N, CA, C and O atoms as a printed pandas DataFrame, in Angstrom:
     atom_number atom_name residue_name chain_id  residue_number  x_coord  y_coord  z_coord
0              1         N          MET        A               1    0.840   -1.189    0.001
1              2        CA          MET        A               1    0.016    0.025   -0.033
2              3         C          MET        A               1    0.874    1.275   -0.033
3              4         O          MET        A               1    1.783    1.395    0.790
4              5         N          PRO        A               2    0.614    2.188   -0.916
5              6        CA          PRO        A               2    1.492    3.364   -1.000
6              7         C          PRO        A               2    1.256    4.266    0.215
7              8         O          PRO        A               2    0.166    4.344    0.782
8              9         N          VAL        A               3    2.309    4.915    0.560
9             10        CA          VAL        A               3    2.182    5.890    1.709
10            11         C          VAL        A               3    2.092    7.288    1.093
11            12         O          VAL        A               3    2.918    7.677    0.268
12            13         N          LEU        A               4    1.075    8.025    1.514
13            14        CA          LEU        A               4    0.871    9.374    1.093
14            15         C          LEU        A               4    1.481   10.400    2.034
15            16         O          LEU        A               4    1.417   10.289    3.258
16            17         N          SER        A               5    2.064   11.384    1.411
17            18        CA          SER        A               5    2.725   12.407    2.249
18            19         C          SER        A               5    1.580   13.232    2.871
19            20         O          SER        A               5    0.490   13.322    2.306
20            21         N          PRO        A               6    1.855   13.843    4.068
21            22        CA          PRO        A               6    0.873   14.674    4.723
22            23         C          PRO        A               6    0.412   15.829    3.871
23            24         O          PRO        A               6   -0.735   16.265    3.966
24            25         N          ALA        A               7    1.353   16.352    2.993
25            26        CA          ALA        A               7    0.975   17.485    2.147
26            27         C          ALA        A               7   -0.082   17.086    1.178
27            28         O          ALA        A               7   -0.986   17.877    0.912
28            29         N          LEU        A               8   -0.021   15.872    0.618
29            30        CA          LEU        A               8   -1.040   15.410   -0.366
30            31         C          LEU        A               8   -2.386   15.231    0.325
31            32         O          LEU        A               8   -3.419   15.348   -0.333
32            33         N          LEU        A               9   -2.413   14.963    1.569
33            34        CA          LEU        A               9   -3.658   14.792    2.259
34            35         C          LEU        A               9   -4.352   16.086    2.660
35            36         O          LEU        A               9   -5.558   16.086    2.907
36            37         N          THR        A              10   -3.611   17.192    2.728
37            38        CA          THR        A              10   -4.175   18.409    3.215
38            39         C          THR        A              10   -4.300   19.540    2.190
39            40         O          THR        A              10   -4.984   20.534    2.431
40            41         N          ASP        A              11   -3.614   19.372    1.015
41            42        CA          ASP        A              11   -3.655   20.419   -0.003
42            43         C          ASP        A              11   -5.001   20.493   -0.641
43            44         O          ASP        A              11   -5.448   19.476   -1.171
44            45         N          LYS        A              12   -5.675   21.578   -0.641
45            46        CA          LYS        A              12   -6.978   21.731   -1.269
46            47         C          LYS        A              12   -6.945   23.131   -1.951
47            48         O          LYS        A              12   -6.654   24.152   -1.327
48            49         N          LYS        A              13   -7.264   23.110   -3.271
49            50        CA          LYS        A              13   -7.268   24.346   -4.047
50            51         C          LYS        A              13   -8.656   24.462   -4.626
51            52         O          LYS        A              13   -9.157   23.557   -5.294
52            53         N          VAL        A              14   -9.278   25.626   -4.345
53            54        CA          VAL        A              14  -10.571   25.947   -4.922
54            55         C          VAL        A              14  -10.436   26.247   -6.387
55            56         O          VAL        A              14   -9.606   27.080   -6.753
56            57         N          ILE        A              15  -11.210   25.612   -7.255
57            58        CA          ILE        A              15  -11.180   25.916   -8.703
58            59         C          ILE        A              15  -12.502   26.705   -8.988
59            60         O          ILE        A              15  -13.633   26.243   -8.842
60            61         N          LEU        A              16  -12.201   27.911   -9.399
61            62        CA          LEU        A              16  -13.346   28.904   -9.653
62            63         C          LEU        A              16  -13.189   29.445  -11.097
63            64         O          LEU        A              16  -12.354   30.319  -11.331
64            65         N          PRO        A              17  -13.981   28.936  -12.060
65            66        CA          PRO        A              17  -13.782   29.421  -13.392
66            67         C          PRO        A              17  -14.188   30.888  -13.517
67            68         O          PRO        A              17  -14.968   31.408  -12.720
68            69         N          PRO        A              18  -13.622   31.553  -14.566
69            70        CA          PRO        A              18  -14.014   32.982  -14.802
70            71         C          PRO        A              18  -15.488   33.134  -14.938
71            72         O          PRO        A              18  -16.129   32.338  -15.625
72            73         N          GLY        A              19  -16.074   34.166  -14.284
73            74        CA          GLY        A              19  -17.473   34.428  -14.391
74            75         C          GLY        A              19  -18.335   33.538  -13.576
75            76         O          GLY        A              19  -19.554   33.531  -13.750
76            77         N          SER        A              20  -17.736   32.762  -12.666
77            78        CA          SER        A              20  -18.507   31.843  -11.881
78            79         C          SER        A              20  -19.470   32.635  -10.928
79            80         O          SER        A              20  -19.139   33.715  -10.440
80            81         N          ASN        A              21  -20.602   32.074  -10.708
81            82        CA          ASN        A              21  -21.607   32.679   -9.834
82            83         C          ASN        A              21  -21.705   31.942   -8.466
83            84         O          ASN        A              21  -22.716   32.016   -7.768
84            85         N          ALA        A              22  -20.636   31.251   -8.130
85            86        CA          ALA        A              22  -20.618   30.479   -6.864
86            87         C          ALA        A              22  -20.662   31.440   -5.725
87            88         O          ALA        A              22  -19.918   32.421   -5.694
88            89         N          SER        A              23  -21.520   31.171   -4.798
89            90        CA          SER        A              23  -21.637   31.971   -3.582
90            91         C          SER        A              23  -20.563   31.486   -2.551
91            92         O          SER        A              23  -19.851   30.513   -2.795
92            93         N          GLY        A              24  -20.479   32.159   -1.459
93            94        CA          GLY        A              24  -19.481   31.788   -0.446
94            95         C          GLY        A              24  -19.782   30.421    0.268
95            96         O          GLY        A              24  -18.938   29.956    1.033
96            97         N          ASN        A              25  -20.858   29.828    0.054
97            98        CA          ASN        A              25  -21.123   28.550    0.689
98            99         C          ASN        A              25  -20.871   27.296   -0.086
99           100         O          ASN        A              25  -21.233   26.212    0.372
100          101         N          TRP        A              26  -20.242   27.399   -1.282
101          102        CA          TRP        A              26  -19.880   26.228   -2.034
102          103         C          TRP        A              26  -18.781   26.607   -3.014
103          104         O          TRP        A              26  -18.616   27.782   -3.342
104          105         N          SER        A              27  -18.012   25.594   -3.495
105          106        CA          SER        A              27  -16.969   25.770   -4.458
106          107         C          SER        A              27  -17.306   24.969   -5.675
107          108         O          SER        A              27  -17.743   23.826   -5.540
108          109         N          PRO        A              28  -17.126   25.511   -6.877
109          110        CA          PRO        A              28  -17.396   24.733   -8.102
110          111         C          PRO        A              28  -16.535   23.509   -8.247
111          112         O          PRO        A              28  -16.979   22.476   -8.749
112          113         N          GLY        A              29  -15.258   23.629   -7.790
113          114        CA          GLY        A              29  -14.384   22.485   -7.826
114          115         C          GLY        A              29  -13.349   22.578   -6.686
115          116         O          GLY        A              29  -13.019   23.666   -6.215
116          117         N          ILE        A              30  -12.865   21.441   -6.273
117          118        CA          ILE        A              30  -11.793   21.347   -5.295
118          119         C          ILE        A              30  -10.782   20.364   -5.873
119          120         O          ILE        A              30  -11.104   19.210   -6.155
120          121         N          LEU        A              31   -9.519   20.857   -6.049
121          122        CA          LEU        A              31   -8.403   20.020   -6.535
122          123         C          LEU        A              31   -7.597   19.664   -5.322
123          124         O          LEU        A              31   -7.130   20.540   -4.594
124          125         N          THR        A              32   -7.429   18.372   -5.099
125          126        CA          THR        A              32   -6.625   17.898   -3.983
126          127         C          THR        A              32   -5.985   16.561   -4.377
127          128         O          THR        A              32   -6.626   15.668   -4.932
128          129         N          GLY        A              33   -4.658   16.469   -4.054
129          130        CA          GLY        A              33   -3.988   15.204   -4.378
130          131         C          GLY        A              33   -4.017   14.801   -5.844
131          132         O          GLY        A              33   -3.891   13.616   -6.152
132          133         N          GLY        A              34   -4.175   15.732   -6.736
133          134        CA          GLY        A              34   -4.259   15.415   -8.181
134          135         C          GLY        A              34   -5.638   15.029   -8.660
135          136         O          GLY        A              34   -5.811   14.714   -9.837
136          137         N          THR        A              35   -6.599   15.043   -7.807
137          138        CA          THR        A              35   -7.985   14.668   -8.147
138          139         C          THR        A              35   -8.829   15.953   -8.000
139          140         O          THR        A              35   -8.697   16.715   -7.042
140          141         N          LEU        A              36   -9.723   16.150   -9.030
141          142        CA          LEU        A              36  -10.604   17.306   -9.014
142          143         C          LEU        A              36  -12.022   16.800   -8.829
143          144         O          LEU        A              36  -12.530   15.953   -9.563
144          145         N          TYR        A              37  -12.637   17.382   -7.784
145          146        CA          TYR        A              37  -14.027   17.065   -7.404
146          147         C          TYR        A              37  -14.862   18.192   -7.737
147          148         O          TYR        A              37  -14.628   19.282   -7.216
148          149         N          LEU        A              38  -15.882   18.033   -8.610
149          150        CA          LEU        A              38  -16.761   19.123   -8.981
150          151         C          LEU        A              38  -18.125   19.054   -8.291
151          152         O          LEU        A              38  -18.696   17.979   -8.108
152          153         N          SER        A              39  -18.620   20.206   -7.921
153          154        CA          SER        A              39  -19.978   20.318   -7.428
154          155         C          SER        A              39  -20.968   19.959   -8.523
155          156         O          SER        A              39  -20.596   19.930   -9.696
156          157         N          GLY        A              40  -22.176   19.695   -8.186
157          158        CA          GLY        A              40  -23.164   19.453   -9.225
158          159         C          GLY        A              40  -23.408   20.696  -10.013
159          160         O          GLY        A              40  -23.611   21.782   -9.469
160          161         N          MET        A              41  -23.387   20.515  -11.333
161          162        CA          MET        A              41  -23.543   21.632  -12.330
162          163         C          MET        A              41  -24.914   21.468  -13.024
163          164         O          MET        A              41  -25.179   20.443  -13.653
164          165         N          GLY        A              42  -25.729   22.435  -12.906
165          166        CA          GLY        A              42  -27.028   22.474  -13.597
166          167         C          GLY        A              42  -26.825   23.034  -14.983
167          168         O          GLY        A              42  -25.694   23.207  -15.438
168          169         N          GLY        A              43  -27.895   23.309  -15.633
169          170        CA          GLY        A              43  -27.877   23.906  -16.993
170          171         C          GLY        A              43  -28.085   25.357  -17.083
171          172         O          GLY        A              43  -28.569   25.853  -18.100
172          173         N          GLU        A              44  -27.717   26.109  -15.995
173          174        CA          GLU        A              44  -27.918   27.535  -15.969
174          175         C          GLU        A              44  -26.781   28.202  -16.769
175          176         O          GLU        A              44  -25.619   27.820  -16.637
176          177         N          ASP        A              45  -27.120   29.175  -17.577
177          178        CA          ASP        A              45  -26.105   29.984  -18.267
178          179         C          ASP        A              45  -25.501   30.967  -17.358
179          180         O          ASP        A              45  -25.786   30.962  -16.161
180          181         N          ALA        A              46  -24.609   31.885  -17.918
181          182        CA          ALA        A              46  -23.886   32.877  -17.048
182          183         C          ALA        A              46  -24.846   33.844  -16.424
183          184         O          ALA        A              46  -24.515   34.490  -15.430
184          185         N          ASN        A              47  -26.075   33.965  -17.003
185          186        CA          ASN        A              47  -27.123   34.875  -16.472
186          187         C          ASN        A              47  -28.045   34.155  -15.490
187          188         O          ASN        A              47  -28.993   34.769  -14.998
188          189         N          GLY        A              48  -27.815   32.928  -15.197
189          190        CA          GLY        A              48  -28.677   32.065  -14.302
190          191         C          GLY        A              48  -29.945   31.642  -15.002
191          192         O          GLY        A              48  -30.906   31.278  -14.324
192          193         N          LYS        A              49  -30.003   31.670  -16.313
193          194        CA          LYS        A              49  -31.189   31.290  -17.092
194          195         C          LYS        A              49  -31.033   29.807  -17.486
195          196         O          LYS        A              49  -29.937   29.300  -17.723
196          197         N          ILE        A              50  -32.208   29.149  -17.539
197          198        CA          ILE        A              50  -32.179   27.703  -17.999
198          199         C          ILE        A              50  -32.954   27.634  -19.288
199          200         O          ILE        A              50  -34.104   28.066  -19.357
200          201         N          ALA        A              51  -32.318   27.084  -20.322
201          202        CA          ALA        A              51  -33.003   26.987  -21.640
202          203         C          ALA        A              51  -34.277   26.189  -21.523
203          204         O          ALA        A              51  -34.406   25.306  -20.674
204          205         N          GLU        A              52  -35.247   26.526  -22.417
205          206        CA          GLU        A              52  -36.470   25.741  -22.412
206          207         C          GLU        A              52  -36.289   24.429  -23.066
207          208         O          GLU        A              52  -37.016   23.487  -22.749
208          209         N          ASN        A              53  -35.310   24.301  -24.013
209          210        CA          ASN        A              53  -35.028   23.089  -24.660
210          211         C          ASN        A              53  -34.138   22.194  -23.792
211          212         O          ASN        A              53  -33.055   22.627  -23.398
212          213         N          PHE        A              54  -34.542   21.000  -23.491
213          214        CA          PHE        A              54  -33.809   20.151  -22.578
214          215         C          PHE        A              54  -32.363   19.828  -23.127
215          216         O          PHE        A              54  -31.388   19.863  -22.377
216          217         N          ASP        A              55  -32.275   19.538  -24.357
217          218        CA          ASP        A              55  -30.965   19.194  -24.939
218          219         C          ASP        A              55  -29.970   20.364  -24.715
219          220         O          ASP        A              55  -28.801   20.125  -24.411
220          221         N          VAL        A              56  -30.427   21.604  -24.862
221          222        CA          VAL        A              56  -29.574   22.784  -24.702
222          223         C          VAL        A              56  -29.242   22.853  -23.149
223          224         O          VAL        A              56  -28.123   23.198  -22.768
224          225         N          GLU        A              57  -30.152   22.548  -22.363
225          226        CA          GLU        A              57  -29.951   22.522  -20.852
226          227         C          GLU        A              57  -28.828   21.578  -20.540
227          228         O          GLU        A              57  -27.897   21.923  -19.811
228          229         N          VAL        A              58  -28.909   20.375  -21.093
229          230        CA          VAL        A              58  -27.842   19.348  -20.829
230          231         C          VAL        A              58  -26.509   19.812  -21.355
231          232         O          VAL        A              58  -25.487   19.660  -20.686
232          233         N          LYS        A              59  -26.505   20.380  -22.551
233          234        CA          LYS        A              59  -25.248   20.892  -23.116
234          235         C          LYS        A              59  -24.638   22.003  -22.227
235          236         O          LYS        A              59  -23.423   22.079  -22.048
236          237         N          GLN        A              60  -25.499   22.835  -21.696
237          238        CA          GLN        A              60  -25.015   23.966  -20.816
238          239         C          GLN        A              60  -24.459   23.402  -19.568
239          240         O          GLN        A              60  -23.439   23.895  -19.086
240          241         N          SER        A              61  -25.102   22.333  -18.973
241          242        CA          SER        A              61  -24.565   21.717  -17.772
242          243         C          SER        A              61  -23.149   21.183  -18.042
243          244         O          SER        A              61  -22.235   21.384  -17.241
244          245         N          LEU        A              62  -22.982   20.481  -19.218
245          246        CA          LEU        A              62  -21.711   19.939  -19.543
246          247         C          LEU        A              62  -20.667   21.064  -19.830
247          248         O          LEU        A              62  -19.491   20.921  -19.495
248          249         N          ASP        A              63  -21.117   22.174  -20.452
249          250        CA          ASP        A              63  -20.235   23.337  -20.684
250          251         C          ASP        A              63  -19.762   23.924  -19.349
251          252         O          ASP        A              63  -18.605   24.326  -19.220
252          253         N          ASN        A              64  -20.687   23.972  -18.330
253          254        CA          ASN        A              64  -20.341   24.468  -16.986
254          255         C          ASN        A              64  -19.290   23.551  -16.352
255          256         O          ASN        A              64  -18.377   24.030  -15.680
256          257         N          ILE        A              65  -19.409   22.283  -16.554
257          258        CA          ILE        A              65  -18.453   21.297  -16.075
258          259         C          ILE        A              65  -17.070   21.583  -16.736
259          260         O          ILE        A              65  -16.028   21.685  -16.088
260          261         N          ASN        A              66  -17.161   21.697  -18.044
261          262        CA          ASN        A              66  -15.899   21.921  -18.850
262          263         C          ASN        A              66  -15.185   23.159  -18.430
263          264         O          ASN        A              66  -13.955   23.183  -18.459
264          265         N          ALA        A              67  -15.914   24.237  -18.023
265          266        CA          ALA        A              67  -15.260   25.478  -17.566
266          267         C          ALA        A              67  -14.423   25.210  -16.316
267          268         O          ALA        A              67  -13.338   25.767  -16.152
268          269         N          VAL        A              68  -14.938   24.358  -15.446
269          270        CA          VAL        A              68  -14.170   24.102  -14.209
270          271         C          VAL        A              68  -12.994   23.191  -14.538
271          272         O          VAL        A              68  -11.897   23.408  -14.024
272          273         N          LEU        A              69  -13.192   22.162  -15.391
273          274        CA          LEU        A              69  -12.119   21.307  -15.777
274          275         C          LEU        A              69  -11.011   22.127  -16.432
275          276         O          LEU        A              69   -9.841   21.967  -16.084
276          277         N          LYS        A              70  -11.359   22.999  -17.371
277          278        CA          LYS        A              70  -10.373   23.885  -18.069
278          279         C          LYS        A              70   -9.576   24.697  -17.088
279          280         O          LYS        A              70   -8.353   24.792  -17.194
280          281         N          GLN        A              71  -10.281   25.298  -16.107
281          282        CA          GLN        A              71   -9.583   26.160  -15.056
282          283         C          GLN        A              71   -8.584   25.332  -14.254
283          284         O          GLN        A              71   -7.611   25.864  -13.720
284          285         N          ALA        A              72   -8.828   24.049  -14.174
285          286        CA          ALA        A              72   -7.907   23.165  -13.426
286          287         C          ALA        A              72   -6.885   22.527  -14.365
287          288         O          ALA        A              72   -6.088   21.698  -13.925
288          289         N          GLY        A              73   -6.889   22.880  -15.600
289          290        CA          GLY        A              73   -5.880   22.317  -16.575
290          291         C          GLY        A              73   -6.319   20.924  -17.042
291          292         O          GLY        A              73   -5.477   20.140  -17.482
292          293         N          MET        A              74   -7.649   20.588  -16.956
293          294        CA          MET        A              74   -8.066   19.292  -17.376
294          295         C          MET        A              74   -9.026   19.401  -18.490
295          296         O          MET        A              74   -9.454   20.500  -18.843
296          297         N          THR        A              75   -9.392   18.258  -19.076
297          298        CA          THR        A              75  -10.403   18.197  -20.176
298          299         C          THR        A              75  -11.389   17.077  -19.799
299          300         O          THR        A              75  -11.199   16.364  -18.814
300          301         N          PRO        A              76  -12.451   16.945  -20.619
301          302        CA          PRO        A              76  -13.434   15.877  -20.348
302          303         C          PRO        A              76  -12.806   14.518  -20.353
303          304         O          PRO        A              76  -13.301   13.621  -19.671
304          305         N          SER        A              77  -11.699   14.311  -21.115
305          306        CA          SER        A              77  -11.101   12.958  -21.110
306          307         C          SER        A              77  -10.424   12.639  -19.744
307          308         O          SER        A              77  -10.050   11.489  -19.517
308          309         N          ASP        A              78  -10.270   13.568  -18.891
309          310        CA          ASP        A              78   -9.753   13.340  -17.542
310          311         C          ASP        A              78  -10.813   12.918  -16.507
311          312         O          ASP        A              78  -10.503   12.550  -15.374
312          313         N          VAL        A              79  -12.094   12.993  -16.960
313          314        CA          VAL        A              79  -13.139   12.654  -15.998
314          315         C          VAL        A              79  -13.212   11.092  -15.870
315          316         O          VAL        A              79  -13.250   10.359  -16.858
316          317         N          VAL        A              80  -13.227   10.658  -14.626
317          318        CA          VAL        A              80  -13.292    9.190  -14.353
318          319         C          VAL        A              80  -14.621    8.747  -13.863
319          320         O          VAL        A              80  -14.958    7.568  -13.973
320          321         N          SER        A              81  -15.381    9.635  -13.331
321          322        CA          SER        A              81  -16.701    9.246  -12.743
322          323         C          SER        A              81  -17.714   10.451  -12.883
323          324         O          SER        A              81  -17.383   11.630  -12.756
324          325         N          ALA        A              82  -18.935   10.023  -13.149
325          326        CA          ALA        A              82  -20.031   11.053  -13.257
326          327         C          ALA        A              82  -21.215   10.596  -12.581
327          328         O          ALA        A              82  -21.480    9.394  -12.550
328          329         N          GLN        A              83  -21.990   11.509  -12.006
329          330        CA          GLN        A              83  -23.328   11.242  -11.402
330          331         C          GLN        A              83  -24.284   12.255  -12.042
331          332         O          GLN        A              83  -24.065   13.466  -12.045
332          333         N          VAL        A              84  -25.360   11.671  -12.585
333          334        CA          VAL        A              84  -26.349   12.485  -13.338
334          335         C          VAL        A              84  -27.697   12.350  -12.522
335          336         O          VAL        A              84  -28.122   11.262  -12.134
336          337         N          TYR        A              85  -28.304   13.513  -12.309
337          338        CA          TYR        A              85  -29.556   13.538  -11.611
338          339         C          TYR        A              85  -30.574   14.172  -12.594
339          340         O          TYR        A              85  -30.385   15.284  -13.087
340          341         N          LEU        A              86  -31.623   13.435  -12.844
341          342        CA          LEU        A              86  -32.689   13.864  -13.798
342          343         C          LEU        A              86  -33.977   13.947  -13.053
343          344         O          LEU        A              86  -34.193   13.188  -12.107
344          345         N          THR        A              87  -34.866   14.866  -13.456
345          346        CA          THR        A              87  -36.185   15.017  -12.799
346          347         C          THR        A              87  -37.224   14.153  -13.474
347          348         O          THR        A              87  -38.336   14.033  -12.960
348          349         N          ASP        A              88  -36.903   13.531  -14.633
349          350        CA          ASP        A              88  -37.897   12.730  -15.359
350          351         C          ASP        A              88  -37.219   11.614  -16.142
351          352         O          ASP        A              88  -36.365   11.889  -16.985
352          353         N          LYS        A              89  -37.570   10.403  -15.891
353          354        CA          LYS        A              89  -36.842    9.289  -16.556
354          355         C          LYS        A              89  -37.134    9.291  -18.027
355          356         O          LYS        A              89  -36.391    8.624  -18.747
356          357         N          GLU        A              90  -38.114    9.953  -18.553
357          358        CA          GLU        A              90  -38.343   10.067  -20.019
358          359         C          GLU        A              90  -37.280   10.917  -20.659
359          360         O          GLU        A              90  -37.152   10.935  -21.883
360          361         N          LEU        A              91  -36.523   11.616  -19.864
361          362        CA          LEU        A              91  -35.448   12.489  -20.455
362          363         C          LEU        A              91  -34.115   11.767  -20.597
363          364         O          LEU        A              91  -33.143   12.321  -21.111
364          365         N          PHE        A              92  -34.087   10.461  -20.110
365          366        CA          PHE        A              92  -32.832    9.775  -20.140
366          367         C          PHE        A              92  -32.164    9.655  -21.528
367          368         O          PHE        A              92  -30.980    9.958  -21.682
368          369         N          GLU        A              93  -32.899    9.234  -22.478
369          370        CA          GLU        A              93  -32.327    8.978  -23.817
370          371         C          GLU        A              93  -31.775   10.309  -24.436
371          372         O          GLU        A              93  -30.719   10.335  -25.068
372          373         N          ARG        A              94  -32.526   11.368  -24.224
373          374        CA          ARG        A              94  -32.080   12.688  -24.749
374          375         C          ARG        A              94  -30.817   13.122  -24.016
375          376         O          ARG        A              94  -29.883   13.621  -24.643
376          377         N          MET        A              95  -30.773   12.936  -22.658
377          378        CA          MET        A              95  -29.563   13.256  -21.931
378          379         C          MET        A              95  -28.379   12.473  -22.463
379          380         O          MET        A              95  -27.289   12.998  -22.691
380          381         N          ASN        A              96  -28.659   11.142  -22.654
381          382        CA          ASN        A              96  -27.574   10.240  -23.043
382          383         C          ASN        A              96  -26.929   10.634  -24.394
383          384         O          ASN        A              96  -25.718   10.508  -24.572
384          385         N          ALA        A              97  -27.756   11.108  -25.328
385          386        CA          ALA        A              97  -27.291   11.529  -26.640
386          387         C          ALA        A              97  -26.348   12.676  -26.546
387          388         O          ALA        A              97  -25.298   12.674  -27.189
388          389         N          VAL        A              98  -26.715   13.722  -25.712
389          390        CA          VAL        A              98  -25.887   14.854  -25.505
390          391         C          VAL        A              98  -24.609   14.502  -24.825
391          392         O          VAL        A              98  -23.524   14.934  -25.214
392          393         N          TYR        A              99  -24.765   13.673  -23.753
393          394        CA          TYR        A              99  -23.628   13.186  -22.893
394          395         C          TYR        A              99  -22.609   12.469  -23.745
395          396         O          TYR        A              99  -21.406   12.710  -23.637
396          397         N          ALA        A             100  -23.101   11.582  -24.595
397          398        CA          ALA        A             100  -22.196   10.739  -25.413
398          399         C          ALA        A             100  -21.387   11.534  -26.386
399          400         O          ALA        A             100  -20.274   11.136  -26.732
400          401         N          ALA        A             101  -21.939   12.716  -26.868
401          402        CA          ALA        A             101  -21.171   13.562  -27.767
402          403         C          ALA        A             101  -20.073   14.374  -26.933
403          404         O          ALA        A             101  -19.067   14.805  -27.498
404          405         N          PHE        A             102  -20.293   14.558  -25.631
405          406        CA          PHE        A             102  -19.309   15.279  -24.802
406          407         C          PHE        A             102  -18.230   14.459  -24.299
407          408         O          PHE        A             102  -17.067   14.862  -24.346
408          409         N          PHE        A             103  -18.565   13.261  -23.790
409          410        CA          PHE        A             103  -17.577   12.316  -23.273
410          411         C          PHE        A             103  -17.223   11.280  -24.296
411          412         O          PHE        A             103  -18.070   10.464  -24.660
412          413         N          LYS        A             104  -16.012   11.281  -24.768
413          414        CA          LYS        A             104  -15.581   10.361  -25.785
414          415         C          LYS        A             104  -15.202    8.980  -25.093
415          416         O          LYS        A             104  -15.028    8.932  -23.875
416          417         N          VAL        A             105  -15.086    7.928  -25.854
417          418        CA          VAL        A             105  -14.680    6.624  -25.485
418          419         C          VAL        A             105  -13.206    6.619  -25.055
419          420         O          VAL        A             105  -12.382    7.165  -25.789
420          421         N          PRO        A             106  -12.835    6.045  -23.929
421          422        CA          PRO        A             106  -13.690    5.412  -22.969
422          423         C          PRO        A             106  -14.381    6.416  -22.074
423          424         O          PRO        A             106  -13.725    7.304  -21.531
424          425         N          ARG        A             107  -15.640    6.305  -21.909
425          426        CA          ARG        A             107  -16.423    7.210  -21.114
426          427         C          ARG        A             107  -16.237    6.940  -19.653
427          428         O          ARG        A             107  -15.905    5.820  -19.263
428          429         N          PRO        A             108  -16.450    7.968  -18.814
429          430        CA          PRO        A             108  -16.327    7.739  -17.327
430          431         C          PRO        A             108  -17.395    6.749  -16.867
431          432         O          PRO        A             108  -18.402    6.497  -17.529
432          433         N          THR        A             109  -17.099    6.206  -15.679
433          434        CA          THR        A             109  -18.208    5.482  -14.967
434          435         C          THR        A             109  -19.364    6.466  -14.709
435          436         O          THR        A             109  -19.152    7.676  -14.634
436          437         N          ARG        A             110  -20.577    5.935  -14.575
437          438        CA          ARG        A             110  -21.704    6.847  -14.364
438          439         C          ARG        A             110  -22.739    6.202  -13.589
439          440         O          ARG        A             110  -22.964    4.997  -13.705
440          441         N          THR        A             111  -23.409    6.992  -12.765
441          442        CA          THR        A             111  -24.616    6.637  -12.114
442          443         C          THR        A             111  -25.664    7.698  -12.510
443          444         O          THR        A             111  -25.388    8.898  -12.500
444          445         N          THR        A             112  -26.827    7.237  -12.847
445          446        CA          THR        A             112  -27.917    8.110  -13.274
446          447         C          THR        A             112  -29.076    7.844  -12.253
447          448         O          THR        A             112  -29.469    6.705  -12.003
448          449         N          VAL        A             113  -29.573    8.928  -11.703
449          450        CA          VAL        A             113  -30.678    8.764  -10.742
450          451         C          VAL        A             113  -31.784    9.776  -11.095
451          452         O          VAL        A             113  -31.541   10.931  -11.447
452          453         N          VAL        A             114  -33.016    9.252  -10.973
453          454        CA          VAL        A             114  -34.168   10.172  -11.207
454          455         C          VAL        A             114  -34.638   10.612   -9.837
455          456         O          VAL        A             114  -34.861    9.809   -8.931
456          457         N          VAL        A             115  -34.780   11.949   -9.724
457          458        CA          VAL        A             115  -35.155   12.539   -8.484
458          459         C          VAL        A             115  -36.479   13.325   -8.598
459          460         O          VAL        A             115  -36.863   13.721   -9.698
460          461         N          ALA        A             116  -37.128   13.537   -7.549
461          462        CA          ALA        A             116  -38.456   14.279   -7.643
462          463         C          ALA        A             116  -38.276   15.706   -7.974
463          464         O          ALA        A             116  -39.127   16.268   -8.663
464          465         N          LYS        A             117  -37.185   16.373   -7.516
465          466        CA          LYS        A             117  -37.007   17.778   -7.751
466          467         C          LYS        A             117  -35.524   18.116   -7.508
467          468         O          LYS        A             117  -34.853   17.494   -6.685
468          469         N          LEU        A             118  -35.036   19.133   -8.261
469          470        CA          LEU        A             118  -33.719   19.660   -8.023
470          471         C          LEU        A             118  -33.894   21.068   -7.445
471          472         O          LEU        A             118  -34.965   21.662   -7.577
472          473         N          VAL        A             119  -32.858   21.598   -6.813
473          474        CA          VAL        A             119  -32.904   22.999   -6.323
474          475         C          VAL        A             119  -33.018   23.852   -7.621
475          476         O          VAL        A             119  -32.301   23.646   -8.600
476          477         N          GLY        A             120  -33.925   24.780   -7.564
477          478        CA          GLY        A             120  -34.155   25.619   -8.810
478          479         C          GLY        A             120  -35.136   24.972   -9.777
479          480         O          GLY        A             120  -35.911   24.086   -9.414
480          481         N          ASP        A             121  -35.078   25.434  -10.998
481          482        CA          ASP        A             121  -36.071   25.006  -11.977
482          483         C          ASP        A             121  -35.583   24.024  -12.997
483          484         O          ASP        A             121  -36.326   23.655  -13.907
484          485         N          GLY        A             122  -34.314   23.576  -12.866
485          486        CA          GLY        A             122  -33.647   22.694  -13.829
486          487         C          GLY        A             122  -34.199   21.316  -13.855
487          488         O          GLY        A             122  -34.945   20.895  -12.971
488          489         N          HIS        A             123  -33.813   20.607  -14.902
489          490        CA          HIS        A             123  -34.178   19.174  -15.075
490          491         C          HIS        A             123  -33.030   18.208  -14.995
491          492         O          HIS        A             123  -33.205   16.990  -15.036
492          493         N          ILE        A             124  -31.817   18.793  -14.876
493          494        CA          ILE        A             124  -30.609   17.976  -14.794
494          495         C          ILE        A             124  -29.569   18.651  -13.933
495          496         O          ILE        A             124  -29.459   19.876  -13.884
496          497         N          GLU        A             125  -28.803   17.803  -13.248
497          498        CA          GLU        A             125  -27.592   18.241  -12.531
498          499         C          GLU        A             125  -26.577   17.106  -12.653
499          500         O          GLU        A             125  -26.900   15.931  -12.476
500          501         N          ILE        A             126  -25.320   17.503  -12.966
501          502        CA          ILE        A             126  -24.243   16.513  -13.213
502          503         C          ILE        A             126  -23.068   16.884  -12.320
503          504         O          ILE        A             126  -22.695   18.055  -12.258
504          505         N          THR        A             127  -22.488   15.939  -11.644
505          506        CA          THR        A             127  -21.295   16.116  -10.878
506          507         C          THR        A             127  -20.269   15.128  -11.369
507          508         O          THR        A             127  -20.643   14.009  -11.717
508          509         N          VAL        A             128  -18.987   15.475  -11.417
509          510        CA          VAL        A             128  -17.956   14.628  -11.871
510          511         C          VAL        A             128  -16.711   14.619  -10.981
511          512         O          VAL        A             128  -16.488   15.530  -10.184
512          513         N          THR        A             129  -15.929   13.591  -11.136
513          514        CA          THR        A             129  -14.624   13.546  -10.531
514          515         C          THR        A             129  -13.580   13.311  -11.657
515          516         O          THR        A             129  -13.774   12.442  -12.507
516          517         N          ALA        A             130  -12.542   14.045  -11.656
517          518        CA          ALA        A             130  -11.502   13.966  -12.678
518          519         C          ALA        A             130  -10.101   13.798  -12.088
519          520         O          ALA        A             130   -9.812   14.248  -10.980
520          521         N          ARG        A             131   -9.244   13.138  -12.865
521          522        CA          ARG        A             131   -7.868   12.940  -12.423
522          523         C          ARG        A             131   -6.953   12.979  -13.646
523          524         O          ARG        A             131   -7.276   12.353  -14.655
524          525         N          LYS        A             132   -5.842   13.678  -13.595
525          526        CA          LYS        A             132   -4.875   13.739  -14.703
526          527         C          LYS        A             132   -4.107   12.413  -14.718
527          528         O          LYS        A             132   -3.232   12.216  -15.561
């Protein structure tokens, strides 16, 4: 079993992409020990608006993820795990089509969960973990 240095266990860097609307009570991303943990990203644009078209909402959610990845010097190919939260199981195939265009093979591991409601008016939230 490898021994981790104390510095690797305690270093935490907040990753805040330009134009982020993160409030003081959460961080879009935390980079620690070479692993990037992203908060759940919904489909809100820079003005806090959610598109009426679900496919556009999914794309915006993934673009929001990409902004955090880019700020950390990573790309979607560095994502190893994703969790997707949908408010309607009937949206699964549409989400999957947009998701598959964003994440190339080999795609990250994924869990998809249907929930009754998300905070706000969105229909999707995605969180990922990435590692260089």
